[in-house]
mmCIF entry with sequence, helices, sheets and N, C-alpha, C, O atoms, coordinates in Angstrom:
data_MODEL
# 
_entry.id   MODEL 
# 
_entity.id                         1 
_entity.type                       polymer 
_entity.pdbx_number_of_molecules   1 
# 
_entity_poly.entity_id                      1 
_entity_poly.type                           'polypeptide(L)' 
_entity_poly.nstd_linkage                   no 
_entity_poly.nstd_monomer                   no 
_entity_poly.pdbx_seq_one_letter_code       MEQAMIGKFISACRKEKGLTQMQLAEKLNITNRAVSKWETGVSHS 
_entity_poly.pdbx_seq_one_letter_code_can   MEQAMIGKFISACRKEKGLTQMQLAEKLNITNRAVSKWETGVSHS 
_entity_poly.pdbx_strand_id                 A 
# 
loop_
_entity_poly_seq.entity_id 
_entity_poly_seq.num 
_entity_poly_seq.mon_id 
_entity_poly_seq.hetero 
1 1  MET n 
1 2  GLU n 
1 3  GLN n 
1 4  ALA n 
1 5  MET n 
1 6  ILE n 
1 7  GLY n 
1 8  LYS n 
1 9  PHE n 
1 10 ILE n 
1 11 SER n 
1 12 ALA n 
1 13 CYS n 
1 14 ARG n 
1 15 LYS n 
1 16 GLU n 
1 17 LYS n 
1 18 GLY n 
1 19 LEU n 
1 20 THR n 
1 21 GLN n 
1 22 MET n 
1 23 GLN n 
1 24 LEU n 
1 25 ALA n 
1 26 GLU n 
1 27 LYS n 
1 28 LEU n 
1 29 ASN n 
1 30 ILE n 
1 31 THR n 
1 32 ASN n 
1 33 ARG n 
1 34 ALA n 
1 35 VAL n 
1 36 SER n 
1 37 LYS n 
1 38 TRP n 
1 39 GLU n 
1 40 THR n 
1 41 GLY n 
1 42 VAL n 
1 43 SER n 
1 44 HIS n 
1 45 SER n 
# 
_struct_asym.id          A 
_struct_asym.entity_id   1 
# 
loop_
_struct_conf.conf_type_id 
_struct_conf.id 
_struct_conf.pdbx_PDB_helix_id 
_struct_conf.beg_label_comp_id 
_struct_conf.beg_label_asym_id 
_struct_conf.beg_label_seq_id 
_struct_conf.pdbx_beg_PDB_ins_code 
_struct_conf.end_label_comp_id 
_struct_conf.end_label_asym_id 
_struct_conf.end_label_seq_id 
_struct_conf.pdbx_end_PDB_ins_code 
_struct_conf.beg_auth_comp_id 
_struct_conf.beg_auth_asym_id 
_struct_conf.beg_auth_seq_id 
_struct_conf.end_auth_comp_id 
_struct_conf.end_auth_asym_id 
_struct_conf.end_auth_seq_id 
_struct_conf.pdbx_PDB_helix_class 
_struct_conf.details 
_struct_conf.pdbx_PDB_helix_length 
HELX_P HELX_P1 AA1 GLN A 3  ? GLU A 16 ? GLN A 3  GLU A 16 1 ? 14 
HELX_P HELX_P2 AA2 GLN A 21 ? LEU A 28 ? GLN A 21 LEU A 28 1 ? 8  
HELX_P HELX_P3 AA3 ASN A 32 ? THR A 40 ? ASN A 32 THR A 40 1 ? 9  
# 
_struct_conf_type.id          HELX_P 
_struct_conf_type.criteria    ? 
_struct_conf_type.reference   ? 
# 
loop_
_atom_site.group_PDB 
_atom_site.id 
_atom_site.type_symbol 
_atom_site.label_atom_id 
_atom_site.label_alt_id 
_atom_site.label_comp_id 
_atom_site.label_asym_id 
_atom_site.label_entity_id 
_atom_site.label_seq_id 
_atom_site.pdbx_PDB_ins_code 
_atom_site.Cartn_x 
_atom_site.Cartn_y 
_atom_site.Cartn_z 
_atom_site.occupancy 
_atom_site.B_iso_or_equiv 
_atom_site.pdbx_formal_charge 
_atom_site.auth_seq_id 
_atom_site.auth_comp_id 
_atom_site.auth_asym_id 
_atom_site.auth_atom_id 
_atom_site.pdbx_PDB_model_num 
ATOM 1   N N  . MET A 1 1  ? -32.476 10.207 -9.228  1.00 0.00 ? 1  MET A N  1 
ATOM 2   C CA . MET A 1 1  ? -32.857 11.588 -9.448  1.00 0.00 ? 1  MET A CA 1 
ATOM 3   C C  . MET A 1 1  ? -31.686 12.433 -9.905  1.00 0.00 ? 1  MET A C  1 
ATOM 4   O O  . MET A 1 1  ? -30.585 12.300 -9.372  1.00 0.00 ? 1  MET A O  1 
ATOM 5   N N  . GLU A 1 2  ? -31.903 13.301 -10.885 1.00 0.00 ? 2  GLU A N  1 
ATOM 6   C CA . GLU A 1 2  ? -30.826 14.028 -11.533 1.00 0.00 ? 2  GLU A CA 1 
ATOM 7   C C  . GLU A 1 2  ? -30.278 15.108 -10.497 1.00 0.00 ? 2  GLU A C  1 
ATOM 8   O O  . GLU A 1 2  ? -31.010 15.628 -9.655  1.00 0.00 ? 2  GLU A O  1 
ATOM 9   N N  . GLN A 1 3  ? -29.026 15.374 -10.624 1.00 0.00 ? 3  GLN A N  1 
ATOM 10  C CA . GLN A 1 3  ? -28.366 16.289 -9.599  1.00 0.00 ? 3  GLN A CA 1 
ATOM 11  C C  . GLN A 1 3  ? -29.008 17.689 -9.567  1.00 0.00 ? 3  GLN A C  1 
ATOM 12  O O  . GLN A 1 3  ? -29.152 18.297 -8.506  1.00 0.00 ? 3  GLN A O  1 
ATOM 13  N N  . ALA A 1 4  ? -29.394 18.188 -10.774 1.00 0.00 ? 4  ALA A N  1 
ATOM 14  C CA . ALA A 1 4  ? -30.082 19.540 -10.667 1.00 0.00 ? 4  ALA A CA 1 
ATOM 15  C C  . ALA A 1 4  ? -31.399 19.456 -10.000 1.00 0.00 ? 4  ALA A C  1 
ATOM 16  O O  . ALA A 1 4  ? -31.775 20.399 -9.303  1.00 0.00 ? 4  ALA A O  1 
ATOM 17  N N  . MET A 1 5  ? -32.134 18.397 -10.160 1.00 0.00 ? 5  MET A N  1 
ATOM 18  C CA . MET A 1 5  ? -33.361 18.213 -9.531  1.00 0.00 ? 5  MET A CA 1 
ATOM 19  C C  . MET A 1 5  ? -33.250 18.101 -8.009  1.00 0.00 ? 5  MET A C  1 
ATOM 20  O O  . MET A 1 5  ? -34.046 18.664 -7.258  1.00 0.00 ? 5  MET A O  1 
ATOM 21  N N  . ILE A 1 6  ? -32.237 17.356 -7.590  1.00 0.00 ? 6  ILE A N  1 
ATOM 22  C CA . ILE A 1 6  ? -31.997 17.248 -6.193  1.00 0.00 ? 6  ILE A CA 1 
ATOM 23  C C  . ILE A 1 6  ? -31.604 18.658 -5.584  1.00 0.00 ? 6  ILE A C  1 
ATOM 24  O O  . ILE A 1 6  ? -32.096 19.032 -4.519  1.00 0.00 ? 6  ILE A O  1 
ATOM 25  N N  . GLY A 1 7  ? -30.759 19.375 -6.253  1.00 0.00 ? 7  GLY A N  1 
ATOM 26  C CA . GLY A 1 7  ? -30.481 20.734 -5.770  1.00 0.00 ? 7  GLY A CA 1 
ATOM 27  C C  . GLY A 1 7  ? -31.687 21.585 -5.682  1.00 0.00 ? 7  GLY A C  1 
ATOM 28  O O  . GLY A 1 7  ? -31.828 22.316 -4.702  1.00 0.00 ? 7  GLY A O  1 
ATOM 29  N N  . LYS A 1 8  ? -32.586 21.547 -6.647  1.00 0.00 ? 8  LYS A N  1 
ATOM 30  C CA . LYS A 1 8  ? -33.774 22.360 -6.553  1.00 0.00 ? 8  LYS A CA 1 
ATOM 31  C C  . LYS A 1 8  ? -34.632 21.907 -5.371  1.00 0.00 ? 8  LYS A C  1 
ATOM 32  O O  . LYS A 1 8  ? -35.277 22.717 -4.704  1.00 0.00 ? 8  LYS A O  1 
ATOM 33  N N  . PHE A 1 9  ? -34.625 20.712 -5.152  1.00 0.00 ? 9  PHE A N  1 
ATOM 34  C CA . PHE A 1 9  ? -35.507 20.024 -3.995  1.00 0.00 ? 9  PHE A CA 1 
ATOM 35  C C  . PHE A 1 9  ? -34.902 20.608 -2.764  1.00 0.00 ? 9  PHE A C  1 
ATOM 36  O O  . PHE A 1 9  ? -35.632 21.210 -1.976  1.00 0.00 ? 9  PHE A O  1 
ATOM 37  N N  . ILE A 1 10 ? -33.575 20.472 -2.526  1.00 0.00 ? 10 ILE A N  1 
ATOM 38  C CA . ILE A 1 10 ? -32.959 20.876 -1.288  1.00 0.00 ? 10 ILE A CA 1 
ATOM 39  C C  . ILE A 1 10 ? -33.251 22.378 -1.072  1.00 0.00 ? 10 ILE A C  1 
ATOM 40  O O  . ILE A 1 10 ? -33.650 22.793 0.016   1.00 0.00 ? 10 ILE A O  1 
ATOM 41  N N  . SER A 1 11 ? -33.056 23.124 -2.060  1.00 0.00 ? 11 SER A N  1 
ATOM 42  C CA . SER A 1 11 ? -33.245 24.605 -1.989  1.00 0.00 ? 11 SER A CA 1 
ATOM 43  C C  . SER A 1 11 ? -34.707 24.936 -1.596  1.00 0.00 ? 11 SER A C  1 
ATOM 44  O O  . SER A 1 11 ? -34.978 25.703 -0.672  1.00 0.00 ? 11 SER A O  1 
ATOM 45  N N  . ALA A 1 12 ? -35.593 24.329 -2.331  1.00 0.00 ? 12 ALA A N  1 
ATOM 46  C CA . ALA A 1 12 ? -37.029 24.533 -2.057  1.00 0.00 ? 12 ALA A CA 1 
ATOM 47  C C  . ALA A 1 12 ? -37.391 24.136 -0.598  1.00 0.00 ? 12 ALA A C  1 
ATOM 48  O O  . ALA A 1 12 ? -38.089 24.878 0.092   1.00 0.00 ? 12 ALA A O  1 
ATOM 49  N N  . CYS A 1 13 ? -36.936 23.025 -0.169  1.00 0.00 ? 13 CYS A N  1 
ATOM 50  C CA . CYS A 1 13 ? -37.202 22.589 1.287   1.00 0.00 ? 13 CYS A CA 1 
ATOM 51  C C  . CYS A 1 13 ? -36.622 23.583 2.238   1.00 0.00 ? 13 CYS A C  1 
ATOM 52  O O  . CYS A 1 13 ? -37.275 24.001 3.194   1.00 0.00 ? 13 CYS A O  1 
ATOM 53  N N  . ARG A 1 14 ? -35.380 23.972 1.979   1.00 0.00 ? 14 ARG A N  1 
ATOM 54  C CA . ARG A 1 14 ? -34.755 24.902 2.891   1.00 0.00 ? 14 ARG A CA 1 
ATOM 55  C C  . ARG A 1 14 ? -35.467 26.281 2.994   1.00 0.00 ? 14 ARG A C  1 
ATOM 56  O O  . ARG A 1 14 ? -35.612 26.885 4.057   1.00 0.00 ? 14 ARG A O  1 
ATOM 57  N N  . LYS A 1 15 ? -35.887 26.707 1.804   1.00 0.00 ? 15 LYS A N  1 
ATOM 58  C CA . LYS A 1 15 ? -36.638 28.031 1.791   1.00 0.00 ? 15 LYS A CA 1 
ATOM 59  C C  . LYS A 1 15 ? -38.024 27.924 2.472   1.00 0.00 ? 15 LYS A C  1 
ATOM 60  O O  . LYS A 1 15 ? -38.499 28.835 3.150   1.00 0.00 ? 15 LYS A O  1 
ATOM 61  N N  . GLU A 1 16 ? -38.604 26.802 2.251   1.00 0.00 ? 16 GLU A N  1 
ATOM 62  C CA . GLU A 1 16 ? -39.927 26.566 2.762   1.00 0.00 ? 16 GLU A CA 1 
ATOM 63  C C  . GLU A 1 16 ? -39.886 26.599 4.343   1.00 0.00 ? 16 GLU A C  1 
ATOM 64  O O  . GLU A 1 16 ? -40.858 26.969 5.002   1.00 0.00 ? 16 GLU A O  1 
ATOM 65  N N  . LYS A 1 17 ? -38.727 26.198 4.889   1.00 0.00 ? 17 LYS A N  1 
ATOM 66  C CA . LYS A 1 17 ? -38.506 26.153 6.380   1.00 0.00 ? 17 LYS A CA 1 
ATOM 67  C C  . LYS A 1 17 ? -37.989 27.492 6.831   1.00 0.00 ? 17 LYS A C  1 
ATOM 68  O O  . LYS A 1 17 ? -37.841 27.718 8.032   1.00 0.00 ? 17 LYS A O  1 
ATOM 69  N N  . GLY A 1 18 ? -37.704 28.408 5.888   1.00 0.00 ? 18 GLY A N  1 
ATOM 70  C CA . GLY A 1 18 ? -37.202 29.718 6.208   1.00 0.00 ? 18 GLY A CA 1 
ATOM 71  C C  . GLY A 1 18 ? -35.704 29.769 6.702   1.00 0.00 ? 18 GLY A C  1 
ATOM 72  O O  . GLY A 1 18 ? -35.311 30.626 7.494   1.00 0.00 ? 18 GLY A O  1 
ATOM 73  N N  . LEU A 1 19 ? -34.950 28.841 6.201   1.00 0.00 ? 19 LEU A N  1 
ATOM 74  C CA . LEU A 1 19 ? -33.583 28.684 6.614   1.00 0.00 ? 19 LEU A CA 1 
ATOM 75  C C  . LEU A 1 19 ? -32.684 29.225 5.604   1.00 0.00 ? 19 LEU A C  1 
ATOM 76  O O  . LEU A 1 19 ? -32.944 29.103 4.407   1.00 0.00 ? 19 LEU A O  1 
ATOM 77  N N  . THR A 1 20 ? -31.579 29.852 6.050   1.00 0.00 ? 20 THR A N  1 
ATOM 78  C CA . THR A 1 20 ? -30.497 30.257 5.091   1.00 0.00 ? 20 THR A CA 1 
ATOM 79  C C  . THR A 1 20 ? -29.656 28.985 4.868   1.00 0.00 ? 20 THR A C  1 
ATOM 80  O O  . THR A 1 20 ? -29.803 27.983 5.567   1.00 0.00 ? 20 THR A O  1 
ATOM 81  N N  . GLN A 1 21 ? -28.761 29.073 3.853   1.00 0.00 ? 21 GLN A N  1 
ATOM 82  C CA . GLN A 1 21 ? -27.797 28.035 3.651   1.00 0.00 ? 21 GLN A CA 1 
ATOM 83  C C  . GLN A 1 21 ? -26.933 27.850 4.916   1.00 0.00 ? 21 GLN A C  1 
ATOM 84  O O  . GLN A 1 21 ? -26.691 26.705 5.298   1.00 0.00 ? 21 GLN A O  1 
ATOM 85  N N  . MET A 1 22 ? -26.470 28.893 5.566   1.00 0.00 ? 22 MET A N  1 
ATOM 86  C CA . MET A 1 22 ? -25.714 28.795 6.748   1.00 0.00 ? 22 MET A CA 1 
ATOM 87  C C  . MET A 1 22 ? -26.492 28.128 7.896   1.00 0.00 ? 22 MET A C  1 
ATOM 88  O O  . MET A 1 22 ? -25.895 27.343 8.633   1.00 0.00 ? 22 MET A O  1 
ATOM 89  N N  . GLN A 1 23 ? -27.705 28.381 8.071   1.00 0.00 ? 23 GLN A N  1 
ATOM 90  C CA . GLN A 1 23 ? -28.555 27.791 9.113   1.00 0.00 ? 23 GLN A CA 1 
ATOM 91  C C  . GLN A 1 23 ? -28.733 26.254 8.870   1.00 0.00 ? 23 GLN A C  1 
ATOM 92  O O  . GLN A 1 23 ? -28.672 25.453 9.802   1.00 0.00 ? 23 GLN A O  1 
ATOM 93  N N  . LEU A 1 24 ? -28.954 25.886 7.579   1.00 0.00 ? 24 LEU A N  1 
ATOM 94  C CA . LEU A 1 24 ? -29.130 24.534 7.267   1.00 0.00 ? 24 LEU A CA 1 
ATOM 95  C C  . LEU A 1 24 ? -27.728 23.760 7.496   1.00 0.00 ? 24 LEU A C  1 
ATOM 96  O O  . LEU A 1 24 ? -27.714 22.640 8.006   1.00 0.00 ? 24 LEU A O  1 
ATOM 97  N N  . ALA A 1 25 ? -26.700 24.342 7.138   1.00 0.00 ? 25 ALA A N  1 
ATOM 98  C CA . ALA A 1 25 ? -25.353 23.789 7.326   1.00 0.00 ? 25 ALA A CA 1 
ATOM 99  C C  . ALA A 1 25 ? -25.151 23.516 8.767   1.00 0.00 ? 25 ALA A C  1 
ATOM 100 O O  . ALA A 1 25 ? -24.793 22.404 9.155   1.00 0.00 ? 25 ALA A O  1 
ATOM 101 N N  . GLU A 1 26 ? -25.392 24.598 9.638   1.00 0.00 ? 26 GLU A N  1 
ATOM 102 C CA . GLU A 1 26 ? -25.165 24.378 10.997  1.00 0.00 ? 26 GLU A CA 1 
ATOM 103 C C  . GLU A 1 26 ? -26.040 23.244 11.597  1.00 0.00 ? 26 GLU A C  1 
ATOM 104 O O  . GLU A 1 26 ? -25.544 22.500 12.442  1.00 0.00 ? 26 GLU A O  1 
ATOM 105 N N  . LYS A 1 27 ? -27.265 23.095 11.208  1.00 0.00 ? 27 LYS A N  1 
ATOM 106 C CA . LYS A 1 27 ? -28.078 21.961 11.638  1.00 0.00 ? 27 LYS A CA 1 
ATOM 107 C C  . LYS A 1 27 ? -27.543 20.579 11.213  1.00 0.00 ? 27 LYS A C  1 
ATOM 108 O O  . LYS A 1 27 ? -27.681 19.581 11.920  1.00 0.00 ? 27 LYS A O  1 
ATOM 109 N N  . LEU A 1 28 ? -26.894 20.580 9.958   1.00 0.00 ? 28 LEU A N  1 
ATOM 110 C CA . LEU A 1 28 ? -26.339 19.292 9.551   1.00 0.00 ? 28 LEU A CA 1 
ATOM 111 C C  . LEU A 1 28 ? -24.928 19.166 9.918   1.00 0.00 ? 28 LEU A C  1 
ATOM 112 O O  . LEU A 1 28 ? -24.334 18.134 9.607   1.00 0.00 ? 28 LEU A O  1 
ATOM 113 N N  . ASN A 1 29 ? -24.301 20.146 10.574  1.00 0.00 ? 29 ASN A N  1 
ATOM 114 C CA . ASN A 1 29 ? -22.963 20.093 10.944  1.00 0.00 ? 29 ASN A CA 1 
ATOM 115 C C  . ASN A 1 29 ? -21.963 19.885 9.763   1.00 0.00 ? 29 ASN A C  1 
ATOM 116 O O  . ASN A 1 29 ? -21.058 19.051 9.778   1.00 0.00 ? 29 ASN A O  1 
ATOM 117 N N  . ILE A 1 30 ? -22.235 20.741 8.743   1.00 0.00 ? 30 ILE A N  1 
ATOM 118 C CA . ILE A 1 30 ? -21.490 20.771 7.506   1.00 0.00 ? 30 ILE A CA 1 
ATOM 119 C C  . ILE A 1 30 ? -21.196 22.264 7.159   1.00 0.00 ? 30 ILE A C  1 
ATOM 120 O O  . ILE A 1 30 ? -21.703 23.163 7.830   1.00 0.00 ? 30 ILE A O  1 
ATOM 121 N N  . THR A 1 31 ? -20.412 22.504 6.155   1.00 0.00 ? 31 THR A N  1 
ATOM 122 C CA . THR A 1 31 ? -20.200 23.920 5.772   1.00 0.00 ? 31 THR A CA 1 
ATOM 123 C C  . THR A 1 31 ? -21.329 24.414 4.907   1.00 0.00 ? 31 THR A C  1 
ATOM 124 O O  . THR A 1 31 ? -22.050 23.647 4.269   1.00 0.00 ? 31 THR A O  1 
ATOM 125 N N  . ASN A 1 32 ? -21.461 25.789 4.910   1.00 0.00 ? 32 ASN A N  1 
ATOM 126 C CA . ASN A 1 32 ? -22.509 26.361 4.008   1.00 0.00 ? 32 ASN A CA 1 
ATOM 127 C C  . ASN A 1 32 ? -22.047 26.153 2.619   1.00 0.00 ? 32 ASN A C  1 
ATOM 128 O O  . ASN A 1 32 ? -22.889 26.084 1.725   1.00 0.00 ? 32 ASN A O  1 
ATOM 129 N N  . ARG A 1 33 ? -20.752 26.042 2.349   1.00 0.00 ? 33 ARG A N  1 
ATOM 130 C CA . ARG A 1 33 ? -20.333 25.860 0.942   1.00 0.00 ? 33 ARG A CA 1 
ATOM 131 C C  . ARG A 1 33 ? -20.774 24.539 0.397   1.00 0.00 ? 33 ARG A C  1 
ATOM 132 O O  . ARG A 1 33 ? -21.029 24.416 -0.801  1.00 0.00 ? 33 ARG A O  1 
ATOM 133 N N  . ALA A 1 34 ? -20.873 23.509 1.279   1.00 0.00 ? 34 ALA A N  1 
ATOM 134 C CA . ALA A 1 34 ? -21.379 22.207 0.854   1.00 0.00 ? 34 ALA A CA 1 
ATOM 135 C C  . ALA A 1 34 ? -22.811 22.338 0.441   1.00 0.00 ? 34 ALA A C  1 
ATOM 136 O O  . ALA A 1 34 ? -23.180 21.836 -0.621  1.00 0.00 ? 34 ALA A O  1 
ATOM 137 N N  . VAL A 1 35 ? -23.661 23.002 1.241   1.00 0.00 ? 35 VAL A N  1 
ATOM 138 C CA . VAL A 1 35 ? -25.035 23.292 0.857   1.00 0.00 ? 35 VAL A CA 1 
ATOM 139 C C  . VAL A 1 35 ? -25.143 23.950 -0.477  1.00 0.00 ? 35 VAL A C  1 
ATOM 140 O O  . VAL A 1 35 ? -25.887 23.503 -1.350  1.00 0.00 ? 35 VAL A O  1 
ATOM 141 N N  . SER A 1 36 ? -24.367 25.061 -0.644  1.00 0.00 ? 36 SER A N  1 
ATOM 142 C CA . SER A 1 36 ? -24.388 25.785 -1.949  1.00 0.00 ? 36 SER A CA 1 
ATOM 143 C C  . SER A 1 36 ? -23.993 24.818 -3.028  1.00 0.00 ? 36 SER A C  1 
ATOM 144 O O  . SER A 1 36 ? -24.641 24.832 -4.074  1.00 0.00 ? 36 SER A O  1 
ATOM 145 N N  . LYS A 1 37 ? -23.032 24.014 -2.885  1.00 0.00 ? 37 LYS A N  1 
ATOM 146 C CA . LYS A 1 37 ? -22.579 23.027 -3.939  1.00 0.00 ? 37 LYS A CA 1 
ATOM 147 C C  . LYS A 1 37 ? -23.760 22.092 -4.283  1.00 0.00 ? 37 LYS A C  1 
ATOM 148 O O  . LYS A 1 37 ? -24.021 21.797 -5.449  1.00 0.00 ? 37 LYS A O  1 
ATOM 149 N N  . TRP A 1 38 ? -24.484 21.627 -3.196  1.00 0.00 ? 38 TRP A N  1 
ATOM 150 C CA . TRP A 1 38 ? -25.622 20.739 -3.451  1.00 0.00 ? 38 TRP A CA 1 
ATOM 151 C C  . TRP A 1 38 ? -26.566 21.346 -4.264  1.00 0.00 ? 38 TRP A C  1 
ATOM 152 O O  . TRP A 1 38 ? -27.029 20.785 -5.257  1.00 0.00 ? 38 TRP A O  1 
ATOM 153 N N  . GLU A 1 39 ? -26.919 22.595 -3.857  1.00 0.00 ? 39 GLU A N  1 
ATOM 154 C CA . GLU A 1 39 ? -28.105 23.281 -4.484  1.00 0.00 ? 39 GLU A CA 1 
ATOM 155 C C  . GLU A 1 39 ? -27.749 23.692 -5.942  1.00 0.00 ? 39 GLU A C  1 
ATOM 156 O O  . GLU A 1 39 ? -28.639 23.816 -6.782  1.00 0.00 ? 39 GLU A O  1 
ATOM 157 N N  . THR A 1 40 ? -26.446 23.902 -6.232  1.00 0.00 ? 40 THR A N  1 
ATOM 158 C CA . THR A 1 40 ? -26.119 24.355 -7.636  1.00 0.00 ? 40 THR A CA 1 
ATOM 159 C C  . THR A 1 40 ? -25.760 23.171 -8.384  1.00 0.00 ? 40 THR A C  1 
ATOM 160 O O  . THR A 1 40 ? -25.503 23.320 -9.579  1.00 0.00 ? 40 THR A O  1 
ATOM 161 N N  . GLY A 1 41 ? -25.698 21.952 -7.841  1.00 0.00 ? 41 GLY A N  1 
ATOM 162 C CA . GLY A 1 41 ? -25.377 20.797 -8.594  1.00 0.00 ? 41 GLY A CA 1 
ATOM 163 C C  . GLY A 1 41 ? -23.834 20.559 -8.869  1.00 0.00 ? 41 GLY A C  1 
ATOM 164 O O  . GLY A 1 41 ? -23.460 19.744 -9.713  1.00 0.00 ? 41 GLY A O  1 
ATOM 165 N N  . VAL A 1 42 ? -22.986 21.296 -8.128  1.00 0.00 ? 42 VAL A N  1 
ATOM 166 C CA . VAL A 1 42 ? -21.544 21.198 -8.293  1.00 0.00 ? 42 VAL A CA 1 
ATOM 167 C C  . VAL A 1 42 ? -21.048 19.926 -7.580  1.00 0.00 ? 42 VAL A C  1 
ATOM 168 O O  . VAL A 1 42 ? -20.120 19.297 -8.088  1.00 0.00 ? 42 VAL A O  1 
ATOM 169 N N  . SER A 1 43 ? -21.573 19.541 -6.514  1.00 0.00 ? 43 SER A N  1 
ATOM 170 C CA . SER A 1 43 ? -21.127 18.381 -5.741  1.00 0.00 ? 43 SER A CA 1 
ATOM 171 C C  . SER A 1 43 ? -21.347 17.125 -6.505  1.00 0.00 ? 43 SER A C  1 
ATOM 172 O O  . SER A 1 43 ? -22.357 16.991 -7.195  1.00 0.00 ? 43 SER A O  1 
ATOM 173 N N  . HIS A 1 44 ? -20.428 16.187 -6.407  1.00 0.00 ? 44 HIS A N  1 
ATOM 174 C CA . HIS A 1 44 ? -20.557 14.856 -7.052  1.00 0.00 ? 44 HIS A CA 1 
ATOM 175 C C  . HIS A 1 44 ? -20.741 13.818 -6.152  1.00 0.00 ? 44 HIS A C  1 
ATOM 176 O O  . HIS A 1 44 ? -20.865 12.667 -6.571  1.00 0.00 ? 44 HIS A O  1 
ATOM 177 N N  . SER A 1 45 ? -20.780 14.108 -4.816  1.00 0.00 ? 45 SER A N  1 
ATOM 178 C CA . SER A 1 45 ? -20.974 12.998 -3.811  1.00 0.00 ? 45 SER A CA 1 
ATOM 179 C C  . SER A 1 45 ? -22.419 12.840 -3.360  1.00 0.00 ? 45 SER A C  1 
ATOM 180 O O  . SER A 1 45 ? -22.719 11.971 -2.541  1.00 0.00 ? 45 SER A O  1 
# 
């Protein structure tokens, strides 16, 4: 799956659950910056 498509999927799922990037990050025990990078396709990992 292309990085941009993955980011859109993560964003759509997060919004469907009514979560902010910060809330999702807390649930995954990661930073909200990581979530933002995933959603924008900046992360390469």
